[in-house]
N, C-alpha and C positions, 0 to 999 in steps of 0.2 A: 712457500706453497703450503706447508703444514699449518702455518698461522692463518693463512687465508682460508683454508679448508675448515679450520676450527671456528673461525669467525662466521663463515657461511652456515656451518652446522648450528651455531648458537642463534643466528638470525632466523633460521628455519624453525628451530625449536621454540623460539620466542613468539614467532608469528602464530604457529599452530596452538601453542599453549595459551596465549592471550585471547585468540579468537574463540577457541573452544570454551574457555572460562567465561567470556562475555556472553556467549550463547546460553550457557547454563545459568548465569546470573539472571538474564532476562527471561528465563523460563518462569521465574516467580516474581521478579521485581518489575514494577511499572517502568515504562520507557518515557521519561519526562522530557527528554530533549533528543532530537535527531540531527544528523548533519545538515539536512535540508533546512531545518529551522534556523540553525546558525548561519547558513549561507544566505538565507532570505534576510535575516537581521543585518548581516554585514552589507548586503546590497542596499538596504534602506539607509543605513548610516552613510555609505558612500555617496548616495544620491541626496543626502541632506533631508531625508524624510523622517517622520515620526515613527518610532518602532511600533510594529504591529505584530503581536504574537499572542494568540488566544488558544489555549490548550488545557483541557481538563480531563485527566485520565479517569475513566470509570471502568469497572469490570464488565464483561460481556453480558452478564445477567442484569445489568443496569441499563441496557440498551433495548430498544424495541426489537421484538422477535423478527420484524420485517427487515431490519437493517442488513444483517448478513445475507438474507435472501435477495435483497435488491442488488447488492454488490456482486453476488454470484451471478445473478441474471444479466448484469451489465458487463462485468469484467472477466468472469471465469466460471462458466457453467459446469465444467468438469472438476471443480476444485476438490470435491469430496472423493473423487475416484483416481485422480492422478497423483503421482509421487513428487510433485513440485514442478514438473515440466509438462506442458500440454503439447505433445508432439503433433497432434492433429492440427492445432492452431499454428504451430511453428511452420508446418508444411504449407499451410494456406498462405501465411505471410510471405514465405520464400517464393511461392508460385506467383503471388501478386507482384513481388519485386521483379521477378524475371519477365513477367508479361508487361511491365511498365505501368501497371495500375497504381492507384493511390496506395502508398505503403502503409500498412498497419502493423502494430506490434503484436507479438504473440506471448507477452509476459503474463504469467499467472499471478494470482494473489500472493502466492508464496514468494515468487521472485520479486514482486513489488515490495513486499514486506522486508525481505533481505536487503534490498536496495535502500529503502527508507530508513532502516534502523542502523545499518552498518556502513553505508557507502555514500557516494556523492551522486547527484542527479545526471550529470553530463555523461552520455554513453561513449565508451571506447572499448577496445578489446580487453584492456586490463580490467575495467570495471565489470564488463560482462563475465569475464572469467571468475572474478571474485564473487560476483552475484550468484553464479552457479554453485560455487563452493559453499557460500552461506545458505543458499536455498536447500542444499542437501543436508546441512547441519540442522537447520531449524525444523525441517521435516522429520528428521530422526529424533531430535531432542524435545521439541515443543509439541508436535502433533497439530492436527487441524484446528482444534478449538482455540488453542493459544495463539496460533498464527492469525486466525481471524480476529481475536481480541486485540492483538498488537496492531494489526492492519487498520482496524476501525478506530483505533486511538491515535495513530501516527500519520495517517494519510492526509495530504493537503486537500482541504475542502473549500478553500476560498483564499482571498488575499489576507494572509496572516492568520488564517484559521486552520487548525489541525485537529482532526478527530470528530467523532459523532456528537459528543457532548457540547463542544464549543460551537459547532455549526447549528445544533438544535437551539441553543440559547440565543445566538446572535441572529439567525435567519428565521426562526419559527417561534421564538419566545416560549419555549417549552424545554423539557429535559429530553435527553436521548431515549429514556425509557418510554416517554409518551408520544414519540414520533409515530405518525400514522403510516399506513401502507403507501399512500400517495406521497407523503413527505419523504420517505426513504427512497422511493423510486426517483423523486426529483433530485435528491442529493446525489444518487448514483449516476444520474444523467449528466452531471457536471464533471465527473471524475476524469474523463479524458483530458480536460484542460480546465481546472478549477479557477485559474486566473482569468480565463476568457469567458467561461460560462458561470452563471450566478444562480444559485437556488433560491435566493431571496427575491430577485427580480428576473425571472427566467424569460429567455427569448422564445420565439415560436419554435426554433430548432430544438431547444432544450425540452419544451413541452411535448414535442413529438417523440423525443427520446424517452421521456417519462412514460408516455402511453405505451411505447413498444416494450419498455422494461417491465411495466405492470403486466403485460400479456405474458411475458416470459416467466414472471414470478409465479404464475399459476402452475408451472411445471416443475417447480423446485420446492422441496420440502423445507419446513422450518428447520433451521440449523440444529442438529442433534447434539446432545451432551455425549462426551466420550466416556 
């Protein structure tokens, strides 16, 4: 029993030590690869497809000022005021599930960033628990500006496309810095399912979402420097 307790103690210490170290490293270092990128590439190999991975890390100040505004308008309008979890949206999602309506997620940009950088995409209780743990860590260590920077560089924005710079080059033939307000709203409109919705060839549904997002963007300030 003593050996087992010692082993468990070391496992716990290793887990917390390694995860906290990783969070501190990514506070300053670019995130060049994520678990989702690896999983998508493995799926492509398994299906005998050509590898598709476009990802170009750029700092937040090398992106359009409208890009953070668009994703906040679309994904998380209380991003600047919550501490990682939007309990208002969580309550709404739970109420919709209880009433049998179409279920929607209540994940914040912070939660999505924690999942994208450290975890796997398929949801289960273990993943959700670890997601909450990493969300608390990055809120404490990174702060809002770094979370947004990592989010906009790591989020899946198309088939094999990750981050604002890659989607700007491939879908709009411009850099992330020169994306227009409508460009950013169109990209944000695809984020609920970037493998189904396409910012290069948008459907009528995506264009409607773009219009709605642009209306919401009027009520959100340009992302501030901390």
